[in-house]
C-alpha positions in Angstrom: -8.7 -0.7 21.4 -7.4 -0.7 17.8 -6.4 -3.9 16.1 -2.7 -4.8 16.1 -1.2 -4.3 12.7 -0.2 -7.6 11.1 3.1 -8.6 9.6 2.6 -8.1 5.8 6.2 -8.8 4.8 9.4 -10.3 6.1 11.1 -8.7 9.1 14.3 -7.0 8.2 17.5 -8.4 9.6 20.0 -6.2 11.4 23.1 -5.5 9.4 24.4 -2.1 10.5 28.0 -2.0 11.7 28.0 1.5 13.3 26.4 1.8 16.7 23.1 3.7 16.6 22.5 3.3 12.9 19.7 0.9 12.1 20.0 -0.7 8.7 18.5 -3.6 6.8 19.7 -6.2 4.4 22.0 -9.2 4.7 24.4 -9.5 7.7 28.1 -8.9 7.1 30.0 -12.0 6.2 32.2 -12.2 9.3 32.3 -14.7 12.1 30.3 -12.7 14.5 27.5 -12.1 12.1 27.5 -15.7 11.0 26.9 -16.9 14.5 23.4 -18.4 15.1 23.2 -16.5 18.4 23.1 -13.2 16.4 19.9 -13.9 14.5 17.3 -11.2 15.2 14.1 -12.5 16.9 11.3 -13.0 14.5 9.0 -10.7 16.5 11.3 -7.7 16.1 9.5 -6.0 13.2 5.9 -6.6 14.2 5.1 -3.7 16.4 3.1 -0.9 15.1 5.1 1.7 17.0 8.6 1.0 15.7 10.6 4.1 15.2 14.1 5.4 15.7 16.3 2.9 17.5 18.8 4.0 20.1 21.7 1.7 20.9 24.6 1.6 23.4 28.0 0.1 22.9 28.4 -3.5 23.6 28.5 -6.9 21.8 30.3 -7.7 18.7 30.9 -4.6 16.5 28.2 -2.5 18.1 25.4 -4.1 16.0 22.0 -2.3 16.0 18.5 -3.6 15.5 14.9 -2.8 15.7 13.1 -4.0 18.8 9.4 -4.5 19.4 7.7 -1.6 21.2 7.9 -2.2 24.9 10.4 -5.1 24.6 13.9 -3.6 23.9 15.5 -6.5 25.8 14.7 -9.0 23.0 16.9 -7.4 20.4 19.5 -6.3 23.0 19.9 -9.8 24.4 20.2 -11.3 20.9 23.0 -8.9 19.8 24.6 -8.2 23.1 23.7 -4.5 23.2 21.2 -2.4 25.1 18.5 -1.0 22.8 15.3 0.9 23.1 12.8 1.6 20.4 11.1 5.0 20.2 7.7 5.2 18.5 7.4 7.5 15.5 5.9 10.8 16.8 2.5 11.8 15.6 3.9 15.2 14.8 6.5 13.5 12.5 3.7 11.7 10.7 1.8 14.9 10.3 4.8 16.8 9.0 6.1 14.1 6.6 2.7 13.1 5.2 1.8 16.7 4.8 5.0 17.3 2.9 4.1 14.5 0.5 0.7 16.0 0.1 2.2 19.3 -0.9 4.8 18.0 -3.4 2.9 15.0 -4.7 2.3 16.2 -8.3 1.8 13.5 -10.9 -0.7 11.2 -9.3 -0.2 7.7 -7.8 3.2 6.9 -9.3 4.7 10.0 -7.6 2.9 9.3 -4.3 4.1 5.7 -4.1 7.7 6.7 -4.9 7.6 9.4 -2.2 6.1 7.1 0.4 8.7 4.4 -0.5 11.6 6.8 -0.2 10.3 8.0 3.2 9.2 4.8 4.9 11.6 2.3 3.4 14.7 3.9 2.1 15.3 6.9 4.3 13.8 6.0 7.7 13.6 2.2 7.5 10.2 2.3 9.3 8.8 -0.4 7.0 10.5 -3.2 5.2 10.6 -3.3 1.4 8.6 -6.5 1.3 5.9 -5.2 3.7 5.6 -2.0 1.6 5.1 -4.0 -1.6 2.5 -6.1 0.2 0.7 -2.9 1.2 0.6 -1.7 -2.4 -0.8 -5.1 -3.5 -3.5 -5.0 -0.8 -4.5 -1.4 -1.5 -4.8 -2.2 -5.2 -7.5 -4.7 -4.3 -9.7 -2.0 -2.7 -12.0 0.3 -4.6 -11.2 4.0 -4.3 -7.9 5.9 -4.6 -5.1 3.4 -4.0 -2.3 5.8 -3.4 -4.4 7.6 -0.7 -5.1 4.2 0.9 -1.4 3.3 0.8 -0.6 6.6 2.6 -3.2 5.8 5.3 -1.8 2.2 5.6 1.8 3.3 6.0 0.8 5.8 8.8 -1.4 3.1 10.4 1.5 0.7 10.3 3.6 3.1 12.4 1.1 4.4 15.0 -2.2 2.4 14.6 -5.5 4.0 13.8 -4.6 7.4 15.2 -1.5 7.5 13.0 -3.6 6.4 10.0 -6.2 9.2 10.6 -3.5 11.9 11.0 -1.4 10.6 8.0 -4.3 10.4 5.7 -5.7 13.8 6.7 -2.3 15.5 6.2 -1.8 13.8 2.9 -5.2 14.9 1.5 -5.6 18.5 2.9 -2.9 20.4 1.0 -4.3 19.4 -2.4 -7.8 20.1 -1.2 -6.9 23.6 -0.2 -5.3 24.3 -3.5 -8.1 22.8 -5.6 -10.8 24.7 -3.7 -8.9 28.0 -4.2 -8.6 27.2 -8.0 -12.3 26.3 -8.0 -13.1 29.7 -6.7 -11.0 31.2 -9.5 -12.4 29.2 -12.4 -16.0 28.9 -11.2 -16.5 32.4 -9.9 -19.1 34.7 -11.3 -16.7 37.0 -13.1 -13.9 34.9 -14.5 -11.1 36.7 -16.3 -10.6 36.0 -20.0 -7.2 34.6 -19.5 -8.5 32.1 -16.9 -11.2 31.1 -19.4 -8.5 30.5 -21.9 -6.5 28.4 -19.5 -9.6 26.4 -18.7 -10.5 25.8 -22.3 -6.9 24.9 -23.2 -6.3 22.4 -20.3 -9.8 20.9 -20.8 -8.9 20.2 -24.4 -6.2 17.7 -23.3 -8.3 15.8 -20.8 -9.6 13.2 -23.3 -6.0 12.4 -24.2 -5.1 12.1 -20.5 -8.0 9.6 -20.0 -6.9 7.5 -22.9 -3.3 7.5 -21.8 -4.4 6.5 -18.3 -6.3 3.6 -19.7 -3.4 2.4 -21.8 -1.1 2.5 -18.8 -3.5 0.1 -16.9 -3.8 -2.4 -19.7 -0.6 -4.5 -19.1 -1.2 -5.3 -15.4 -4.9 -6.0 -16.0 -4.1 -8.3 -18.9 -1.6 -10.2 -16.8 -4.2 -10.6 -14.0 -6.5 -12.3 -16.5 -4.2 -15.3 -16.9 -2.9 -17.2 -19.9 -6.0 -19.2 -20.8 -7.9 -18.4 -24.0 -11.2 -18.3 -22.2 -10.0 -15.9 -19.5 -8.5 -13.5 -22.0 -11.6 -13.6 -24.1 -13.6 -12.7 -21.1 -11.2 -9.8 -20.4 -11.9 -8.4 -23.8 -15.6 -8.7 -23.3 -15.4 -6.9 -19.9 -13.3 -4.1 -21.3 -15.7 -3.6 -24.2 -18.6 -3.6 -21.9 -17.0 -1.0 -19.6 -16.0 1.2 -22.6 -19.4 1.1 -24.2 -21.1 1.9 -20.9 -18.9 4.9 -20.2 -19.5 6.3 -23.7 -23.3 5.7 -23.7 -25.0 4.9 -20.4 -22.8 6.7 -17.8 -25.4 6.7 -15.0 -25.4 2.9 -15.0 -21.7 2.3 -15.2 -21.5 1.2 -11.5 -24.0 -1.7 -12.3 -21.9 -2.7 -15.3 -18.7 -2.8 -13.2 -20.4 -4.9 -10.5 -22.0 -7.2 -13.1 -18.6 -7.9 -14.7 -17.1 -8.7 -11.4 -19.9 -11.0 -10.4 -19.8 -12.7 -13.8 -16.1 -13.5 -13.4 -16.8 -14.9 -9.9 -19.5 -17.1 -11.4 -17.3 -18.3 -14.2 -14.5 -19.3 -11.9 -16.8 -20.9 -9.3 -18.1 -23.4 -11.9 -14.9 -25.5 -11.3 -15.1 -25.1 -7.5 -17.5 -24.3 -4.7 -18.8 -20.7 -4.8 -17.4 -18.4 -2.1 -20.3 -16.8 -0.2 -18.2 -14.0 1.3 -17.5 -12.2 -1.9 -21.1 -12.6 -3.0 -22.3 -11.1 0.2 -20.0 -8.1 -0.1 -21.0 -7.4 -3.7 -24.7 -7.8 -2.7 -24.1 -5.1 -0.1 -22.7 -2.9 -2.9 -25.8 -3.6 -5.1 -28.1 -2.7 -2.2 -26.2 0.6 -1.9 -27.0 1.6 -5.5 -30.0 3.9 -4.8 -29.8 7.2 -6.6 -31.1 10.2 -4.5 -33.4 12.7 -6.0 -31.1 15.7 -6.2 -29.4 18.5 -4.3 -27.0 17.7 -1.5 -28.1 14.1 -1.3 -27.2 13.7 -5.0 -23.8 15.3 -4.4 -23.2 12.8 -1.5 -24.2 9.9 -3.8 -21.9 11.0 -6.6 -19.0 11.4 -4.1 -19.7 8.0 -2.6 -19.6 6.4 -6.0 -16.2 8.0 -6.5 -14.8 6.8 -3.2 -16.4 3.4 -2.6 -17.4 2.0 -6.0 -14.5 3.0 -8.3 -12.1 0.2 -9.5 -9.1 0.5 -11.6 -7.5 3.9 -10.8 -8.4 7.5 -10.2 -9.5 8.2 -13.8 -12.5 5.9 -13.5 -14.2 8.7 -11.6 -14.7 10.5 -15.0 -17.4 8.2 -16.4 -18.8 7.8 -12.9 -19.4 11.5 -12.5 -19.8 13.1 -15.9 -23.3 12.2 -16.8 -24.6 13.0 -13.3 -22.7 16.3 -13.0 -23.4 17.6 -16.5 -26.5 16.1 -17.9 -28.7 14.8 -15.0 -28.2 17.5 -12.4 -26.7 20.3 -14.6 -24.3 21.4 -11.9 -21.6 22.1 -14.4 -21.2 22.6 -18.2 -19.1 20.2 -20.2 -16.3 22.8 -20.3 -16.4 23.3 -16.5 -16.3 19.5 -16.0 -13.3 19.1 -18.3 -11.6 21.9 -16.3 -12.4 20.1 -13.0 -10.7 16.9 -14.3 -7.7 19.0 -15.4 -7.5 20.6 -11.9 -7.5 17.2 -10.3 -4.5 16.3 -12.4 -2.3 19.4 -12.0 -2.8 19.9 -8.2 -0.8 17.8 -5.7 -2.3 14.9 -3.9 -5.0 12.4 -5.0 -6.7 12.7 -8.4 -10.0 12.1 -6.6 -9.8 15.7 -5.4 -11.7 16.4 -8.6 -14.9 15.7 -6.7 -14.2 18.8 -4.6 -14.5 21.0 -7.7 -17.9 19.4 -8.4 -18.9 20.0 -4.8 -17.8 23.6 -5.0 -20.0 24.0 -8.1 -23.0 22.7 -6.1 -22.6 24.5 -2.8 -19.3 26.5 -2.8 -16.8 25.7 -0.1 -19.2 23.7 2.0 -20.1 21.5 -1.0 -16.5 21.0 -1.8 -15.7 19.9 1.8 -18.7 17.6 1.9 -17.9 15.9 -1.3 -14.3 15.3 -0.2 -15.3 13.9 3.2 -17.8 11.5 1.6 -15.3 10.5 -1.2 -12.4 9.8 1.2 -14.2 8.3 4.2 -14.5 4.8 2.5 -10.7 4.7 2.1 -10.1 5.4 5.8 -12.7 2.7 6.7 -11.3 0.1 4.3 -7.7 0.5 5.6 -8.3 1.2 9.3 -10.8 -1.7 9.7 -9.5 -3.9 7.0 -5.7 -3.8 7.3 -5.6 -6.6 9.9 -7.3 -8.8 7.3 -5.3 -7.8 4.2 -3.5 -11.1 4.0 -6.8 -13.0 4.0 -8.3 -10.7 1.4 -5.3 -11.1 -0.9 -5.6 -14.9 -0.6 -9.4 -15.0 -1.3 -10.1 -16.6 -4.7 -13.5 -14.9 -4.8 -12.0 -11.4 -4.3 -9.4 -12.0 -7.0 -12.1 -13.2 -9.4 -14.3 -10.2 -8.8 -11.4 -7.8 -9.5 -10.4 -9.8 -12.6 -13.9 -9.0 -13.9 -14.4 -5.4 -12.6 -10.8 -4.4 -13.4 -10.9 -4.7 -17.2 -14.4 -3.1 -17.2 -12.9 -0.1 -15.4 -10.0 0.1 -17.9 -12.5 0.0 -20.7 -14.6 2.7 -18.9 -11.6 5.0 -18.6 -10.9 4.6 -22.3 -14.5 5.0 -23.2 -14.9 8.2 -21.2 -12.5 9.8 -23.7 -15.2 9.8 -26.3 -17.7 12.1 -24.5 -14.8 14.2 -23.2 -13.6 14.8 -26.8 -17.2 15.4 -28.0 -17.6 18.1 -25.3 -15.0 20.4 -27.0 -16.8 23.3 -28.7 -14.0 25.2 -30.5 -12.0 24.2 -33.5 -8.7 25.2 -32.1 -9.3 22.8 -29.1 -9.1 19.9 -31.6 -5.6 20.9 -32.4 -4.6 21.0 -28.7 -6.2 17.5 -28.3 -4.2 16.1 -31.2 -1.0 17.6 -29.8 -1.8 16.1 -26.3 -2.3 12.7 -27.9 1.1 12.8 -29.5 2.7 14.1 -26.3 1.1 11.4 -24.0 0.8 8.4 -26.2 3.6 8.7 -28.7 6.2 10.5 -26.7 5.0 9.3 -23.3 5.3 12.7 -21.8 4.4 13.9 -18.3 0.7 14.4 -17.7 1.1 17.5 -15.6 3.5 19.2 -18.1 1.0 18.4 -20.9 -1.9 19.9 -19.1 0.0 23.0 -18.1 1.2 23.4 -21.7 -2.3 23.0 -23.0 -3.5 25.6 -20.5 -0.8 28.0 -21.6 -1.9 27.6 -25.2 -5.4 28.6 -24.1 -4.1 31.7 -22.3 -2.1 32.8 -25.4 -5.2 32.1 -27.5 -7.3 34.3 -25.3 -5.0 37.2 -25.9 -5.0 36.5 -29.6 -8.7 36.7 -29.8 -9.6 33.0 -30.0 -13.0 32.0 -28.6 -12.6 30.6 -25.1 -16.1 30.6 -23.6 
């Protein structure tokens, strides 16, 4: 049996006036709504299978409410109406999460906005407070946070089956697109215009990485606190992460873990150490065993991306680049830059980049294997951990670990822009990089538009005779 999803936010109150139309918010200021007998039971928003609510006329003003699955009489008795709650169909979850997976261009901000519109604003399946708590909890987990939020929202509606279906349908559309593009750009006989698009889009990737790091700085800085010592440590962690990404890429995971453990140690000086977080990080350390090569090495790289990446999707760049390009020689620098660009311009999670790497190793089978390994930790974290999200968010040790690993990840993303920029081989690519820096940092332009424009410049350059290979 699956765990019963917890209440992560306040239960919405009934406030709709028209029968059969569930709404949330403050009750209307009339005598009937003000009556204590009309207060909705506190259990009315806890069920994992809450869906569309059907009401029949009765009571004062035909009020409607959401009732717990299997207990429509609670809300009906409270409001004087007969109600019945219908669970959200699994086919509905598959359709809606698949739709978001198809149109979710732009990374996590777009995914969160689309999920909020669907689950909170349009369907009122989840309260606004509960949705915000879900975002906060997923941000505490390693791996792709927006993918984990998609899994969480589907789990909240239909338990673990809903979570599996929702996550699968959210991921698959982008995976199909990126594997098709991988076949185009990594094929044996790539057209010259495609090479130009690859070189142009790859030129802007360093700017995208730097922009992503800058966007993460404010929230990470606030997490550090207001004390001088805490902020000084934040700077040290960020510098350590940046230097590691630029110089010792294969050992970046150890640096991230070391920064997290160091912050746990610093904060435990003034209180008793918390053994739970130390045990979990010890498990991470025991997992750091690099395979020799081949499919095992691909699985290890994908696992690092899915289970050991903190601070957003772009931290996967320093986690993968050295292994992919220098240690195992699966891709050239240019091909890796193109893989990162494809992960940005395709819908769905940015972590799909790992599928391009997998395709370079073992074609479609390698791409599918890399995706499965990279996304499996997210499903495990949410489906097994969601009942404990409140406890995790309240854990001082978890917060301390992320306060150390977080700034190191931000620094790593920024530091990765150095080897990405050094990987450019043609003079004209430097001009594209400079334009991308202006577009993303000065003008705060859209990432997808910037990458597509850079790719278009490369296509035009290929027809004008510029070197593109």
